[in-house]
C-alpha positions in Angstrom: 6.6 -3.5 6.0 7.5 -1.6 8.9 10.3 0.4 7.4 10.3 2.9 4.6 12.6 1.6 1.7 12.0 5.1 0.0 13.8 6.6 3.0 16.5 4.3 3.0 17.2 4.6 -0.7 17.2 8.4 -0.4 19.6 8.5 2.8 21.8 6.2 0.8 21.5 8.3 -2.2 22.4 11.5 0.0 25.5 9.7 1.7 26.9 8.4 -1.4 26.6 11.8 -3.2 28.1 13.9 -0.3 31.0 11.8 0.2 32.0 11.6 -3.5 31.3 15.5 -4.0 33.3 16.4 -1.1 36.2 14.0 -2.1 36.3 15.8 -5.3 36.0 19.2 -4.0 38.5 19.2 -1.3 40.7 16.0 -1.0 41.2 14.6 -4.7 43.6 17.0 -6.1 46.0 17.0 -3.0 45.6 13.3 -2.7 46.5 12.9 -6.4 49.4 15.3 -6.3 50.9 13.6 -3.3 50.6 9.9 -5.0 51.9 11.4 -8.3 54.9 12.5 -6.7 55.9 9.7 -4.8 55.3 7.8 -8.2 52.3 5.8 -6.8 49.4 4.7 -9.1 46.4 6.9 -8.4 43.5 4.8 -6.4 40.4 6.4 -4.5 39.9 5.5 -0.8 37.9 2.6 -0.6 35.2 4.6 1.0 35.4 7.3 -2.0 35.2 4.2 -4.6 32.2 2.5 -3.2 30.5 5.9 -3.0 31.5 6.8 -6.8 30.3 3.4 -7.7 27.3 3.3 -6.0 25.6 6.7 -6.1 24.5 6.7 -9.8 22.9 3.1 -9.4 21.0 4.1 -6.0 20.1 7.5 -7.5 18.6 5.9 -10.7 16.7 3.3 -8.5 15.3 5.9 -6.4 14.3 8.0 -9.5 12.4 4.7 -10.7 10.7 3.6 -7.7 9.4 7.1 -6.6 8.4 8.7 -9.9 7.7 5.6 -12.3 7.0 2.4 -10.8 7.4 0.5 -7.7 7.3 -3.2 -6.6 5.3 -4.7 -3.6 4.5 -7.9 -2.8 0.6 -8.8 -1.4 1.2 -10.0 2.3 -2.5 -10.9 3.2 -5.7 -11.9 1.5 -7.8 -8.9 2.1 -7.8 -8.2 -1.9 -8.5 -11.9 -2.8 -9.6 -12.8 -5.4 -8.1 -9.9 -7.2 -4.9 -10.0 -5.6 -3.4 -13.2 -4.2 -1.0 -13.8 -1.0 2.3 -13.8 -2.5 1.3 -11.7 -5.9 4.1 -9.4 -7.0 2.8 -6.1 -8.3 3.7 -2.9 -9.7 2.2 0.1 -8.7 2.3 3.3 -10.8 4.0 6.1 -9.1 2.8 9.0 -11.3 -0.9 8.6 -11.6 -2.0 10.8 -9.2 1.1 13.0 -9.3 4.8 13.3 -8.2 5.9 13.2 -4.3 9.0 13.9 -2.7 10.7 10.7 -1.7 10.2 9.4 1.7 8.3 12.7 2.7 5.3 11.9 0.1 5.0 15.7 -0.4 3.1 16.2 -3.8 4.7 18.8 -5.9 3.0 17.9 -9.4 -0.7 16.8 -9.5 -2.1 14.5 -12.4 -5.4 13.8 -11.1 -7.0 11.9 -8.0 -8.1 8.3 -7.6 -11.2 7.3 -9.5 -13.9 5.0 -8.0 -12.8 1.6 -8.1 -9.0 2.3 -8.5 -6.7 -0.3 -6.5 -4.5 2.0 -4.4 -1.6 1.5 -2.3 -1.2 3.9 0.6 0.6 4.3 3.9 -1.7 3.0 6.7 -3.2 6.2 8.5 -3.6 4.1 11.8 -6.9 3.2 13.6 -9.3 5.9 14.4 -9.9 5.9 18.3 -11.2 8.2 20.9 -8.5 9.6 23.3 -8.9 10.1 27.1 -10.7 13.4 26.5 -13.0 12.3 24.0 -11.3 13.5 20.8 -10.7 11.4 17.8 -6.8 10.1 17.7 -5.0 7.8 15.4 -3.1 4.8 17.0 -1.0 2.1 15.4 -1.5 -1.3 14.4 -1.2 -3.6 11.2 -3.5 -6.0 9.3 -2.8 -8.7 11.9 -4.2 -6.4 14.8 -7.4 -6.5 17.0 -10.0 -5.7 14.5 -12.3 -4.4 17.5 -9.6 -1.7 17.9 -11.3 0.4 15.2 -14.9 0.6 16.2 -16.4 2.2 19.1 -13.3 1.6 21.4 -11.1 4.2 23.3 -7.6 4.1 22.4 -5.6 1.7 24.4 -2.5 3.8 23.9 -2.8 6.8 21.5 0.8 7.7 21.8 3.1 5.1 19.9 3.4 6.4 16.4 1.5 4.4 13.6 3.9 2.2 11.8 5.3 2.7 8.4 3.3 0.3 6.5 1.9 0.2 2.7 -1.5 -1.5 2.4 -3.4 -1.9 -0.7 -7.3 -1.8 -1.1 -10.0 -0.8 -3.8 -11.4 3.1 -3.6 -14.9 2.9 -2.8 -15.9 6.4 -1.8 -14.5 9.8 -3.2 -14.5 12.9 -1.2 -17.8 14.5 -0.5 -19.6 10.9 -1.2 -22.3 9.6 1.2 -21.4 6.0 1.5 -23.5 3.4 3.6 -22.6 -0.3 4.1 -24.0 -3.3 5.7 -22.5 -6.3 5.5 -21.7 -6.6 1.5 -24.2 -4.1 0.4 -22.8 -0.9 -0.6 -24.9 2.1 -1.3 -23.1 5.6 -2.8 -25.0 8.6 -2.5 -28.0 6.4 -2.2 -27.7 4.2 -5.1 -27.1 0.5 -4.5 -23.8 -1.2 -5.5 -25.0 -4.0 -7.8 -23.3 -7.4 -8.1 -23.9 -11.1 -9.9 -23.2 -14.1 -8.3 -20.5 -16.3 -10.1 -20.7 -19.2 -7.7 -18.8 -21.0 -5.0 -15.0 -19.9 -4.0 -13.2 -22.7 -5.4 -9.4 -22.9 -3.8 -6.7 -25.2 -2.5 -7.4 -26.3 1.1 -3.8 -26.6 1.7 -3.2 -22.8 1.8 -4.5 -21.2 5.1 -5.9 -18.0 2.7 -8.1 -20.5 0.7 -9.0 -22.7 3.5 -10.3 -19.5 5.3 -12.7 -18.8 2.5 -14.0 -22.4 1.9 -14.5 -23.0 5.7 -16.7 -20.0 5.6 -18.7 -20.8 2.5 -17.4 -18.0 0.5 -19.1 -17.0 -2.8 -17.5 -15.0 -5.5 -19.5 -12.0 -7.2 -18.9 -9.6 -10.1 -19.5 -6.3 -8.3 -20.3 -3.0 -10.4 -18.6 -0.4 -9.1 -19.2 2.6 -11.6 -17.4 1.8 -14.6 -15.2 -0.9 -13.0 -16.4 -4.7 -12.8 -14.2 -6.7 -10.7 -14.6 -9.8 -8.5 -15.3 -9.9 -5.0 -15.4 -12.6 -2.3 -18.3 -12.8 0.4 -18.4 -14.7 3.4 -22.0 -13.6 5.1 -21.3 -16.0 8.1 -18.4 -13.5 9.3 -20.2 -10.0 10.3 -18.3 -6.7 9.7 -18.9 -3.0 10.8 -21.4 -1.1 9.1 -20.9 2.6 7.7 -21.8 4.7 9.5 -20.6 3.8 12.8 -19.2 5.5 16.0 -16.1 6.5 14.3 -16.8 6.5 10.8 -19.2 9.0 9.1 -21.4 8.3 6.2 -20.0 11.6 4.3 -16.3 10.9 3.2 -14.4 13.8 4.3 -12.4 16.3 1.9 -9.2 14.9 0.5 -9.9 11.6 2.1 -10.7 8.4 0.3 -13.1 5.5 1.7 -11.4 2.3 0.7 -12.1 -1.6 1.2 -10.6 -4.9 0.5 -12.0 -7.2 -2.2 -12.3 -10.1 0.2 -15.2 -8.3 2.0 -15.4 -9.9 5.4 -11.8 -10.4 5.8 -10.4 -7.0 5.3 -9.4 -4.4 7.7 -10.3 -1.4 5.7 -12.2 1.9 6.2 -14.9 0.3 8.0 -12.7 -0.3 10.8 -10.4 2.7 10.8 -12.0 5.4 8.4 -10.7 6.8 5.2 -7.3 7.4 3.6 -5.9 10.7 3.6 -4.7 11.8 0.2 -1.2 12.8 1.5 -0.9 9.0 2.5 -1.3 7.8 -1.3 1.6 6.2 -3.0 0.4 5.1 -6.1 -2.2 2.9 -8.1 -1.8 -1.0 -8.7 -1.8 -2.0 -12.4 0.3 -5.3 -13.0 0.8 -8.6 -11.4 4.4 -9.5 -12.6 4.8 -12.7 -10.6 3.1 -15.0 -8.4 4.3 -17.1 -5.6 1.9 -19.6 -4.1 4.4 -21.2 -1.7 6.2 -24.6 -1.7 3.9 -27.7 -1.8 0.8 -25.2 -2.4 1.1 -23.9 -6.1 4.7 -22.9 -6.4 4.6 -20.1 -9.2 1.3 -19.6 -10.5 2.1 -18.5 -14.2 -1.8 -18.0 -14.9 -1.6 -14.8 -12.8 1.7 -13.2 -14.5 0.9 -10.4 -16.7 -2.4 -9.9 -15.1 -3.5 -6.2 -15.4 -5.4 -5.3 -12.2 -8.7 -3.7 -12.5 
């Protein structure tokens, strides 16, 4: 999504609260006295009435979304098969600490992401080299050109990065040495092991499934620390290695290297670098609804209630 719904909620909360508070402090008594003297039943002006009614509702929604759980919809296939296009998920907003709504500044810390966590974050932008040869960030989205992130200069580093929420799996923690070659990952010199499950089986009528099927995708159980999860591999589709021109082997301080579970169909840290800690939004933990689309599955009841690992 290209707009910040938390910022909208915060703005509406402040607007409704200010209108209601100012009216009660400076206008309410005089208006009520005037109407009482005229023998007219008292009613608030429309703007004040709406503000008084909507302020508590918007305020509660803001608190829940900011500090408890926030819903997200999966827009792309980069996390298949763990998360499918059309999955509606809940994200734990206090897993790593409490942050100021819209500004995302952490004011209470409850810990940091662990290897294998599925995290939602604000896209930091592609890493690139500006005209002076310095590292910069430029905008882009998951439908953007993948070659923008590796070895290329910035076409135009000036436009701000879009406010988009992305979701990936944490592979590398601050200080880790990561090497990635195709689907093989090594962390601090130790290869990440995986067991083959078999070929991907899906609905060729869905674009996301058709891509995996046409590329001969296979499913694997990957053992990432204490987390065992399923990944899809398509060896026929090459992806950048780590390290590369713009992404070093060692994960910087306060940064996390992330990858999608659909390994060859994910624009992730291999393309644009690590996720700064300040960009984290929370940890995904539950699929509460799954919609495959009309004619291609409808509601997938088998996924509802699935805990995300």
